Each structure stands twice: as C-alpha cells, then as structure tokens.
C-alpha positions as CSV (number, residue, x, y, z in Angstrom):
1,X,27.0,28.0,-18.3
2,X,26.3,24.9,-19.2
3,X,28.0,21.4,-18.5
4,X,27.3,18.1,-19.6
5,X,26.3,14.9,-17.4
6,X,27.7,11.9,-19.2
7,X,26.9,7.6,-18.7
8,X,30.8,7.3,-17.4
9,X,30.1,10.0,-14.6
10,X,27.1,8.4,-13.7
11,X,28.7,5.0,-14.0
12,X,31.9,6.0,-12.1
13,X,29.6,7.6,-9.6
14,X,27.5,5.3,-8.7
15,X,30.3,2.0,-8.5
16,X,32.5,3.9,-6.3
17,X,29.1,4.7,-3.8
18,X,28.2,0.8,-4.3
19,X,32.0,-0.3,-3.9
20,X,32.9,1.9,-0.7
21,X,29.9,1.5,1.1
22,X,29.4,-2.1,0.6
23,X,33.1,-2.6,1.2
24,X,32.9,-5.0,-2.1
25,X,36.3,-6.6,-2.5
26,X,37.9,-8.1,-5.5
27,X,37.0,-11.9,-5.9
28,X,40.6,-12.9,-7.5
29,X,41.1,-12.0,-11.3
30,X,38.8,-13.7,-12.9
31,X,35.7,-11.3,-11.1
32,X,36.6,-7.8,-9.7
33,X,34.4,-5.4,-8.0
34,X,34.4,-3.4,-11.5
35,X,33.1,-6.5,-13.2
36,X,30.6,-7.6,-10.5
37,X,29.5,-4.4,-10.6
38,X,28.6,-4.3,-14.1
39,X,27.1,-7.3,-14.4
40,X,24.7,-6.6,-11.6
41,X,23.8,-2.8,-13.1
42,X,22.7,-4.9,-16.3
43,X,20.9,-7.3,-14.6
44,X,18.9,-4.0,-12.8
45,X,18.3,-2.1,-15.9
46,X,17.2,-5.5,-17.8
47,X,15.1,-6.3,-15.0
48,X,17.0,-10.0,-15.4
49,X,19.1,-12.4,-13.1
50,X,22.7,-11.8,-13.0
51,X,22.6,-15.5,-15.0
52,X,21.1,-13.5,-17.7
53,X,23.0,-10.4,-17.6
54,X,26.3,-12.5,-17.9
55,X,25.1,-14.3,-21.0
56,X,24.2,-10.9,-22.7
57,X,27.7,-9.6,-22.0
58,X,30.1,-11.2,-24.5
59,X,33.4,-11.0,-22.4
60,X,32.0,-11.6,-19.0
61,X,33.2,-14.2,-16.8
62,X,30.5,-17.7,-16.1
63,X,27.5,-16.8,-14.0
64,X,28.9,-19.4,-11.4
65,X,32.2,-16.8,-11.1
66,X,30.1,-13.9,-10.5
67,X,27.5,-16.1,-8.2
68,X,30.7,-16.9,-6.1
69,X,31.9,-13.4,-6.2
70,X,28.4,-12.0,-5.1
71,X,28.2,-14.2,-2.0
72,X,32.1,-13.5,-1.1
73,X,31.3,-10.0,-0.6
74,X,27.9,-10.7,1.4
75,X,28.1,-10.7,5.2
76,X,25.2,-12.0,7.7
77,X,22.1,-9.5,7.6
78,X,22.5,-7.7,10.2
79,X,26.1,-6.6,9.0
80,X,24.5,-6.1,5.5
81,X,21.7,-4.3,6.8
82,X,24.0,-1.8,8.6
83,X,25.9,-1.4,5.2
84,X,23.0,-0.5,3.3
85,X,21.9,2.0,5.7
86,X,25.1,3.6,5.5
87,X,25.4,3.8,1.7
88,X,21.7,5.1,1.9
89,X,22.6,8.2,4.4
90,X,25.7,8.8,1.7
91,X,23.0,9.7,-0.6
92,X,21.9,12.7,1.0
93,X,24.0,15.9,0.0
94,X,25.6,18.3,2.7
95,X,22.9,21.0,1.7
96,X,20.5,18.9,2.1
97,X,22.0,17.9,5.5
98,X,21.8,21.7,6.5
99,X,18.2,21.5,6.1
100,X,17.9,18.5,7.8
101,X,19.4,20.4,11.0
102,X,17.0,23.3,11.0
103,X,13.4,21.8,11.4
104,X,11.7,18.6,12.0
105,X,10.8,16.8,9.3
106,X,7.7,14.5,7.9
107,X,8.7,10.9,7.5
108,X,6.6,7.7,5.9
109,X,7.0,4.5,7.4
110,X,5.6,1.6,5.8
111,X,6.4,-2.0,5.4
112,X,6.7,-3.8,2.3
113,X,5.9,-7.2,1.7
114,X,7.8,-9.2,-1.6
115,X,5.9,-12.6,-2.5
116,X,7.7,-15.2,-2.3
117,X,6.9,-19.0,-3.8
118,X,9.7,-21.6,-1.8
119,X,11.0,-23.0,1.3
120,X,12.9,-20.8,3.9
121,X,16.7,-20.9,3.5
122,X,17.2,-21.6,7.2
123,X,14.9,-20.2,9.6
124,X,11.1,-20.5,9.1
125,X,11.2,-16.7,10.9
126,X,12.4,-15.3,7.5
127,X,9.0,-15.5,6.1
128,X,5.7,-13.7,6.9
129,X,2.2,-15.2,6.4
130,X,0.0,-12.8,4.9
131,X,-3.0,-11.9,2.5
132,X,-2.7,-13.7,-0.6
133,X,-1.0,-12.3,-3.5
134,X,0.8,-12.7,-6.4
135,X,-0.3,-17.0,-6.0
136,X,1.6,-17.2,-2.3
137,X,0.9,-16.1,1.3
138,X,4.4,-16.2,1.8
139,X,6.6,-12.8,1.9
140,X,9.7,-11.7,2.6
141,X,9.0,-8.0,4.7
142,X,11.1,-4.9,4.7
143,X,10.4,-1.8,6.3
144,X,11.3,1.3,5.1
145,X,11.6,5.0,6.1
146,X,11.3,8.0,3.7
147,X,11.6,11.5,3.5
148,X,10.0,14.4,1.5
149,X,12.7,17.2,1.6
150,X,12.2,20.1,-0.6
151,X,10.3,18.1,-3.2
152,X,12.9,15.3,-3.5
153,X,12.1,12.1,-2.1
154,X,14.9,9.9,-0.3
155,X,14.8,6.5,1.3
156,X,16.3,6.9,4.7
157,X,16.1,3.4,6.5
158,X,15.7,0.2,5.3
159,X,15.1,-2.8,7.6
160,X,15.0,-6.6,7.8
161,X,11.5,-7.9,9.3
162,X,11.2,-11.2,10.4
163,X,8.3,-13.3,11.2
164,X,7.3,-12.9,15.0
165,X,8.6,-9.3,15.3
166,X,6.5,-7.3,16.9
167,X,5.8,-3.3,15.4
168,X,7.0,-1.5,17.9
169,X,10.6,-2.6,17.9
170,X,10.7,-2.3,14.3
171,X,9.4,0.8,14.2
172,X,12.2,1.7,16.9
173,X,14.8,0.5,14.7
174,X,13.5,2.5,11.9
175,X,13.4,5.8,14.1
176,X,17.1,5.2,15.5
177,X,18.6,4.7,12.1
178,X,16.7,8.2,11.2
179,X,18.1,9.8,14.0
180,X,21.5,9.0,13.0
181,X,21.2,10.1,9.2
182,X,20.4,13.6,11.5
183,X,16.5,13.4,10.5
184,X,13.9,14.3,13.7
185,X,10.7,13.4,12.9
186,X,8.2,16.2,13.1
187,X,5.0,14.0,12.2
188,X,5.4,10.0,11.3
189,X,2.9,9.4,8.6
190,X,2.4,5.5,9.3
191,X,0.9,2.8,7.2
192,X,-2.6,0.9,8.6
193,X,-0.2,-2.1,9.2
194,X,0.9,-0.3,12.2
195,X,-2.7,0.1,14.0
196,X,-2.1,-1.5,17.4
197,X,-1.7,-0.9,21.2
198,X,1.6,-1.8,21.1
199,X,2.4,1.2,18.1
200,X,0.6,3.6,19.9
201,X,2.0,3.2,23.2
202,X,5.4,3.4,22.5
203,X,5.0,6.5,19.7
204,X,3.1,8.4,22.7
205,X,5.8,7.2,25.1
206,X,8.6,8.6,23.0
207,X,6.6,11.8,22.1
208,X,6.5,11.3,18.7
209,X,3.6,13.1,16.4
210,X,1.6,11.1,14.1
211,X,-1.1,10.0,11.7
212,X,-1.8,6.8,10.4
213,X,-5.5,5.4,8.7
214,X,-7.8,3.6,10.7
215,X,-8.4,0.0,10.4
216,X,-12.3,-0.7,10.1
217,X,-13.3,-3.3,12.8
218,X,-17.0,-4.1,14.9
219,X,-20.2,-5.1,13.6
220,X,-22.0,-3.9,10.6
221,X,-25.0,-1.3,10.7
222,X,-27.0,-3.6,9.9
223,X,-26.5,-5.7,13.2
224,X,-28.5,-5.9,16.5
225,X,-27.9,-3.0,18.5
226,X,-26.1,-1.0,15.7
227,X,-22.5,-0.8,14.4
228,X,-19.8,-1.3,16.7
229,X,-15.6,-0.4,17.0
230,X,-14.2,1.5,14.6
231,X,-16.9,0.5,12.0
232,X,-19.3,3.8,14.0
233,X,-16.9,6.3,12.3
234,X,-18.2,4.8,8.6
235,X,-21.9,6.0,9.2
236,X,-20.9,9.9,9.8
237,X,-23.1,12.0,7.3
238,X,-20.5,15.0,8.0
239,X,-16.3,15.3,8.7
240,X,-15.3,15.9,12.3
241,X,-13.4,15.2,15.2
242,X,-13.8,12.4,18.1
243,X,-11.6,10.1,20.4
244,X,-11.2,6.7,20.4
245,X,-9.8,4.0,23.3
246,X,-8.1,1.0,21.3
247,X,-8.4,-2.3,23.3
248,X,-6.2,-5.3,23.1
249,X,-7.6,-8.4,23.2
250,X,-7.9,-10.2,26.8
251,X,-8.9,-9.4,30.7
252,X,-5.9,-7.3,31.0
253,X,-5.3,-6.1,27.5
254,X,-3.8,-2.6,27.4
255,X,-5.3,0.6,26.3
256,X,-4.3,3.5,23.8
257,X,-6.5,6.6,23.5
258,X,-6.1,8.3,20.1
259,X,-7.6,11.4,18.3
260,X,-9.9,10.9,15.3
261,X,-11.0,12.7,11.9
262,X,-13.0,11.8,9.6
263,X,-12.9,13.3,6.0
264,X,-16.3,12.5,4.1
265,X,-15.8,13.4,0.5
266,X,-17.7,12.1,-3.1
267,X,-15.8,9.1,-4.6
268,X,-16.3,11.4,-7.9
269,X,-15.5,7.6,-10.1
270,X,-12.1,6.8,-8.5
271,X,-11.4,3.4,-8.9
272,X,-14.8,2.9,-10.7
273,X,-17.3,3.8,-7.9
274,X,-19.2,6.8,-7.2
275,X,-21.1,8.3,-4.0
276,X,-19.8,9.0,-0.4
277,X,-16.4,7.5,1.3
278,X,-15.3,8.2,4.6
279,X,-11.3,8.5,5.0
280,X,-11.0,7.5,9.0
281,X,-7.8,8.7,10.4
282,X,-6.1,8.5,13.9
283,X,-3.8,10.9,15.5
284,X,-1.9,12.1,18.1
285,X,0.6,15.0,19.1
286,X,-0.8,17.5,16.8
287,X,-4.1,19.7,16.3
288,X,-5.4,19.0,12.9
289,X,-7.5,22.3,11.8
290,X,-10.2,20.8,9.3
291,X,-10.6,17.0,8.1
292,X,-9.9,18.1,4.4
293,X,-6.6,19.5,5.7
294,X,-5.7,16.0,7.4
295,X,-6.5,13.8,3.9
296,X,-4.1,16.1,2.2
297,X,-1.5,16.0,4.6
298,X,-1.6,11.9,4.7
299,X,-1.3,12.2,0.7
300,X,2.3,12.8,1.3
301,X,2.8,9.0,2.3
302,X,1.7,8.1,-1.2
303,X,5.1,9.0,-2.5
304,X,6.5,6.0,-0.5
305,X,4.5,3.8,-3.0
306,X,6.2,5.7,-5.6
307,X,9.3,4.6,-4.6
308,X,8.4,0.9,-4.2
309,X,7.3,1.4,-7.8
310,X,10.8,2.4,-9.0
311,X,11.8,-0.3,-6.8
312,X,10.3,-2.8,-9.2
313,X,12.1,-1.0,-12.1
314,X,15.2,-1.6,-10.6
315,X,15.6,-5.1,-9.0
316,X,17.3,-7.5,-10.3
317,X,15.3,-11.1,-10.4
318,X,16.4,-14.4,-8.5
319,X,15.2,-17.6,-7.7
320,X,17.5,-17.9,-4.6
321,X,16.3,-18.9,-1.1
322,X,18.8,-16.7,0.5
323,X,17.5,-14.0,2.4
324,X,21.1,-11.8,2.3
325,X,21.2,-12.3,-1.8
326,X,17.3,-10.9,-1.2
327,X,17.9,-8.1,0.8
328,X,21.4,-7.2,-1.2
329,X,19.1,-6.9,-4.1
330,X,16.3,-4.8,-2.5
331,X,18.9,-2.5,-1.2
332,X,20.9,-2.0,-4.7
333,X,17.5,-0.8,-6.2
334,X,16.6,1.4,-3.5
335,X,20.4,3.1,-3.7
336,X,20.1,3.4,-7.1
337,X,16.9,5.3,-6.8
338,X,18.9,7.3,-4.6
339,X,21.6,8.4,-6.9
340,X,19.2,9.7,-9.2
341,X,17.3,11.6,-6.9
342,X,20.7,12.8,-5.6
343,X,21.9,13.5,-9.7
344,X,18.6,15.7,-10.0
345,X,19.3,17.9,-6.6
346,X,22.9,18.4,-7.2
347,X,23.6,18.3,-11.1
348,X,20.2,18.7,-13.0
349,X,18.4,21.3,-11.2
350,X,18.0,24.4,-12.6
351,X,19.1,27.7,-9.5
352,X,16.9,30.2,-8.6
353,X,15.6,32.6,-6.4
354,X,14.0,30.6,-3.3
355,X,14.4,27.5,-4.3
356,X,15.5,25.4,-7.1
357,X,14.1,23.8,-9.9
358,X,13.9,20.1,-10.5
359,X,13.9,19.3,-14.3
360,X,13.1,15.5,-14.2
361,X,12.5,15.2,-18.2
362,X,16.3,15.8,-18.5
363,X,16.8,12.2,-16.8
364,X,14.1,9.5,-16.1
365,X,14.9,6.7,-13.6
366,X,15.1,3.9,-17.1
367,X,17.5,6.5,-18.6
368,X,19.9,6.4,-15.9
369,X,19.9,2.7,-16.0
370,X,20.3,2.5,-19.4
371,X,23.7,4.7,-18.9
372,X,24.6,2.1,-16.3
373,X,23.8,-0.7,-19.2
374,X,25.8,1.2,-21.7
375,X,28.9,1.4,-19.8
376,X,28.8,-2.3,-19.0
377,X,28.0,-3.1,-22.4
378,X,30.9,-1.0,-23.8
379,X,33.6,-2.8,-21.6
380,X,32.6,-6.4,-21.9
381,X,30.4,-5.8,-25.7
382,X,27.1,-7.7,-26.3
383,X,26.6,-11.2,-27.6
384,X,24.6,-10.8,-30.9
385,X,24.4,-14.3,-32.1
386,X,22.6,-17.3,-30.7
387,X,23.8,-20.7,-31.5
388,X,21.4,-23.2,-34.2
389,X,21.1,-26.4,-35.3
390,X,20.1,-25.8,-38.4
391,X,20.9,-23.4,-41.4
392,X,19.8,-19.9,-41.4
393,X,18.4,-19.0,-45.0
394,X,20.2,-15.8,-45.8
395,X,17.5,-13.0,-45.7
396,X,14.0,-13.1,-44.8
397,X,11.9,-11.5,-47.7
398,X,7.8,-12.2,-47.3
399,X,6.4,-14.2,-50.0
400,X,2.9,-14.5,-51.4
401,X,0.6,-17.9,-51.3
402,X,0.5,-19.0,-54.7
403,X,-2.8,-18.1,-56.3
404,X,-2.8,-14.7,-54.1
405,X,-3.7,-11.5,-56.2
C-alpha cells in the first residue's frame, strides 16, 4: 500500500497546529490568520524578514498590516512561552507518549545564545553578556530541553532566560515543563554552562542523575606547586575515575561533591590537531563502567546542536527590539522542526518488525519548508518584475569586442 504526502497536506497540518496552539486570531478582513501564516512560512523558508516576504508575494497585504497583525496576536513573554511549550507538546504523537510512560529517558539541556546588536526594548535584563561572538557581547538567551526517543529528536521545552537569573531556577523551569509532557529524565546531559555548585546541589537534592563536562580551572602544571583545581585531570596519562569537591568562593561558600571520569584518546586530526586529549566529565546518580562508554553517552547531547542548526534554517529574520517577537520566531522555527520529525515518524517511516525504519531522504527539512512556501505562492502569487527608471533592452545577447577573433 502506498500513499502520497502533498504540500497542501503539510501546509494544512502545520497551519492548524500553529493556529490552535498559539491561539492566533484574524486581524480584520485585511489579514486573517491564514494570510499571516502564509507570510510567516515564506519568511521562514526564504530566511528573510516579514517585510521581504510581503514584497515577494504579489497579493499579500502590506508589511505594516502584517506587522500589526503579528503584534496583535502576541501576548506577554510569560503567556507566549506557555503557548509555545504547549504547542511543542502537541507534536509528540500518542505512540511516542506511550513509550515515555514506560521508562525514563535521556534528556539533553542546553543554553542557546542569539547575538544581538542594539539596545534592550524595555528592561536591561532582556540581554545577557557573554564571550564575543558575531561582533557583539550581548545576547538573547534561550534554554531548551531535548529528547532522543526511538531515533527521533524532539524539542520538549523552551524558556526565555533573563540576565541575572540563576541556572538552578532555569533548570527547574525546564524540568517542570518536561514533567508536564510526561517525560521522566533518567539521565540529564548538560552543557558546561551548568557547571556550578548551585546546579549540582539542586540536581542532587531533586535526585536527578546527570552528566556534564568539567570546566578546566586552576593553576597550570608549569606554575610553582603544580596544577590545581580541575586542571589536575588534564595531566592524566590514562583514563579513569575519581571524585572532586567543587567549592564556591568566599568563606561561607557551599560545596558539592561529584564523580569524575577522564577519557584519554588520540585527536587523530580532529579540528586540525594531533596528539592526546583528555575529556573530563562530572557525573552523579549512576555508575559508568568505562571512560569510553561515558564519552559515547555524552555524544547523544550533540543532537541538540543539530536542532540549533536546523533552527537557523527556518528562523525568519528581524531587526525589532521586541523580545516577544524574537521569542515567537525562535519558537516557530523549533515547531517547524518538530513537525518535520513528526511527519517522518507518522507518515514517512517504513513499518518493520522491532522498530520502524526512518527514511530521511524522502523529505528533507528544507524540502518541507519549500512545501510551505509553494502553498503560499499558489495562494498569493509571486512578484516577478522590478520597477526601473530606464528602458530595458529586449534580449541580452553576448557581444564580442571589436577586433576580437
């Protein structure tokens, strides 16, 4: 038995999901919800702004009308974040939800920074300072939780992070959202940005097993007295296990004790480097067998970096200061990616004994975005001309220079 997945079916499902999940409403007769979503899908597919998408579609409303329609549908940051997370949950099918109830899952958590050039919209805590990137040290920060389930990678939760917000509170918000999806983390794979006493003490008190890289700090080996702090583990000749007590600064600083795993391997030309390298991890709540196995388990977290790459392939551009609009565009890009994963699980996979086979070559992510753009162009047409102030010569034929052979 064979069937066909059409671009209209993809567009109808995606538009219905966003319309119902985000509670979008018509902005008068000039810009109903279907028109707003068509312009939005075009901007996401072409990686342009809503202004450029309106200019691309022949019969679309003006960019000012679309801008007003978008702002009319955006609530505050708290409500918008709640709606986006509820819609992310709708993209997990019933069959996958049954798998979530059976056993605990491995969940990856990361802090994603988007470079920002400009001033905050209302409050200075909208922006976070960080290491220079793309010519700026100011960023909009978003924390995400990510699940690998039966070969499929879903974004479970998205939260907006303000400047000065403690990492334990960010982690608590993400884990609460994961619990609402029915996910019970069996092992948390964290980014090195969560290496702190507060985060470790919270996870130990909440009984969440975790694995994260260790940030190298302390004196170097060539200093008097030898290496100190976590830099000691960079001098190991062989892999192994140990324990380490992390301390906060100050006399009354808190402490946290974790297990340490050191995996020593050859670089073999990775990133243009050769020689030996040490991968140092901190863990708690589980008992790894070999250092190599710990490194292989942590590699599952790298899938979240793939989701960020695909986020960049579907995020519409904007120059607005509004954190609500920026969060909305980030959430829509992640929702489009989750829809793509859902389509492969429900419609494009091949049934077989044991576990279904996924055929990613049948519909690439960019191809799905092209489907959405095609439906918008069918409905509104495409601008295929440009106004000029000079006469355009009919036909462009190549001419040879005088005297050329």
